[in-house]
N, C-alpha and C positions, 0 to 999 in steps of 0.2 A: 504494500500500500504506500502511495506517495504521501510524504509529509512535507510541509512547508515550514522551514526553520528561519527564524529572524537572525540575520547577521548584519549588524550595523545598519539596521533599518530596512534591509532588503529581505524579501521572502524567497529563500532558495529551496528548490525542490530536491528531495533526497528520498531514496528507497533503501530500507534496511531489512534484509531478510535472513532467515536461518538462525543458527545458534552454534555455540562452541567458539573456542579461542584458537587462533587470533582472528580478529576481524580483517577482512580484505577490502581495501578501498580502491576503487577504480577511477582513474583520472583521464578524461577524454583529451583528444587532440583538438585543434582549432575548429570551431564552429560545430562540433558534434555534441549532441545531447546524450543523456545517460543510456538511452535505448540502444546505442551502438554496441553496448556490451552484452545484449540479451542472448545472442547465439553462443557466445563464449561461456556465459554463466551456465548454460545448459550442459556444457561439456565437463564441468568440474566434477571430479569423483570424490574429493575430500570435502566433507560437509563442514561448513563453518559459517560465520556471519559474513555477508557480503553487503557492501555499501556502494551505491552509485548515486551521482548527483549532477546537477546542472549549474554551471557558472552563470553569472548574470546575463540575461537576454538570450539564454539558450533553453530549449525545452520549455519547462513550466516555471522557470525562475523569473523574478522581476528584472526588468532592465535597469541599468544604472541611470541616475539623473544625467541629463545632457552634459552638464559641466564636468561631472566625474568621468563620463565616457570619453571626453576629449583629452583627458590627461594620460600620458604614457605611464605604463606600469612595468614591473619586473616579474620574473617567475616567483620571487619571494613574496610579492603582494598576493599572488594567487595562492601560494602556500599558506600565508597568514589567514586568508579568507577561508580556506579549506579547514585549517586547524580550528578556527572559531566555529565553523559549521559542525565539525565532528564533536567538539566539546559540548556545544549547545544541544546536539542531538543525543548525547549520552553514549557515544560509541566508545567502548573501553580501549585503553591503551596498554601496551604498544600494539601497533597495527602493521599489517603488510600493505604495501602500496604498489599498485600496478598502473603504469602511465604510458599512454600511446602518444607518439610524436612530440608535440610541445608539452604534453602531459608528462612525458619522461623527464623533461627539464624541471618541471614543477616539483615532481616527487624527489628529484635529486637535491634541489635546494631545500625542500622541506626536511629531508634527512640530515642535511648539514646544519640546519637551523635548530632542529629539535631531535638529536639522536636518540634520546631516551624514549621517544614516542614511536620509533620505527623498529619493527621486528624483522622485516624483510622487504626486498625490492624486486620488482619485475619490470624491465624496460621493454616496450613493444615498439620496435623501429623508431627509437627516440631520435628526435631532431638533432642534427649536427649543430651545436650552438654557434659555430663560426660561420656556417655556410651563407646564411642570408645577410649577414653583415658584410660579406666579401663580394657577393655578386652584384651586378649593376642594375638588374631589371626589377628589383623590388624596393619598395619604400622603406623608410627607417622604422616603421611600425606596421603591425598587422593586428586586426581586431576580430574578436568573437562577435559577429553581427554588428549592426549599427550602434547599439547601445550596450555592447559588452566590453570586456576588458581589452585595452589596447596595449599589446606587448611591444616594447621597444627592444629591437634586436641588440643594439650596442649596450644598452643598460643591462639587459639580460646576460649578455656575454661576460661583461665585467663581473657580475654577481656570480655567474656559474664558475668562473675561474677562481673565485675566492672560496668556493664551496668544497670542503673536504668531508667526505662521507665515511663514517665508521664502518668497519667490516661487519656485515650481517649476511645471512643467506640471501643470495641474489641470483638472477638469471637475466640474460640479455637475448631478446629474440629479434632477428633482423629480417627484412624483406629479401627477396631473391636477388642474387647477383644478376646484373643486367636490367633490372626493372626500370631504371632511368631512361633506357633507350627510347621509350615511347612517350616520354614526358611532353606535355604541351608547352608551346612557346619556348623552345630551346634558347632563343636569343636572350631571354631574361637571365640566363645563367652565365652570361659573358662575365669575365674573359675565359670561362671554362667551357669545354665541350660537354655534352651529356655523358660521354664515356668517362671523362675526367671526374664529373660529379658523382657518377656511380662508384668509381674507384675510391673517391674520397669518402663517400657515405659508408662503404663497407669498412674502410680503414678506421673510421670513427667508431663503428660498432665494435671492432676488434679492440680499439684503445679503451673504450668504456668497459668492456668485459675484463680486460687486463687490469684496469685500475680497481675494479671491484673484486678481482679474483673469482670471477663467476664464469660459468659455461656460456658460450655463445651458440645459439641455435639459429641456423639460416633456413628459411622456408624454401622449398623447392620452387614453387610457382607463384607464391603470393606477392602482390605488390605492397604498397604502403599500409593498406588496411589488413595487416596480417591476422588480426583478431577476428575479422569477418570472413576472410578468404581461407585461412588455415586455423580455425578456432581450436581444433584438437591439439595442435602443437603448442599454442599459447596456454591452453588449459593445463597441459601436462607440466609446463614450466611453473604455473601458479601452484598446482598441486604439490610439486616437489619443494617449493619454497615453504609452503605451509607445513609440510611434513618436517622439514628441517627445523623450522621454528619450534615445533612441538618436541623435537629431539634436542634438548638443551645442549648436548655435546657437539652438535653440528653447527659450524659457522660458515662453511663453504661447501658448495655442491661439487660432485665430480660426475663423470660420465654414467655411473651406475644410478645416480639419483634422478636423472632426467630421461624419460622415454621420448625420443624425438619423433613422435608420430606426425607424419606429414612433412618432415623436414630433415635436416642433417645436423648432427652434433658436430659443428664445424671446427670448434676450438674449445678445449677445456683447460682452464687454468687451475693448477694444483699447487 
C-alpha cells in the first residue's frame, strides 16, 4: 500500500512491504518512479522488507515549489531527503541500498555520509560520475521532470570524489559490453566516440567494483535498464547481499555467493 510521508513539507510516496531484516531500499534513476522496480521485486527469493519511493515530481510524490526546483542540487541532497523519508516512515536501520544509474551515485554518497545506516550496497549500471561533466552535448544540470530535483553534474562530481565508503557486502551489476553502440544523438558525447564511451563506462564499472571489493556482474544482452531487461540477474545480486548481511562474518562476496543468472560473473575481487 502506498503511503505519503511528509519530508520538509512535501508528501513523498513510499511503499513498504514484507518483513524481516535488513530492509532493502530501492533508488531509481533519473525520471523513473518506484514502479520501475516491480518486475525485479518479483524475482527476489530472500524475503525481507522492501522499500520503494518517488522523489519529488515523480510518480505520486508532490512537486517541488518552483523556486526550489530551479536550484541545483547534489547527490547528497537526494540522500538527505531519502534519509529523512526512511526515518519518518519508521524503516529500521541499517539498510541495504540498491541504486540504478544516478541512483547508484545517490546511494554511494548516502553510504559515505551515514555509514552506520548502511548494511549493504547494490549498484545497477551506476552512472559514471565524470562522464556528463566531460562531454559537450549536455547541460550543466539534469532534472527529474519539470519540478523535480535538478542535479548539477560538476557539484555532484566534487561531492562523489570526497565520498569514501566503508566496506560492506556489495555487488556491482553492469549493462552489456557494446550497449552504447546504438545510443541516440552520438554527437552529444563529443569529443568521445560511442565506442570510447562504452569502453569508459565498462572501465568505470570495473573501478567501482574494485574500490568496493565487490563482484562485478555484466549482463549478456541488457542495456541500461538492467533491472527490467535482466531482472533475475539483479535479483540474485540483491539476494546475495542480503544473505551476506545476515551472515555477520561476511563482509565481501566472492564468486560462490552470486549466481549470475542471465549474465556473466565478469570480475571478482577477493
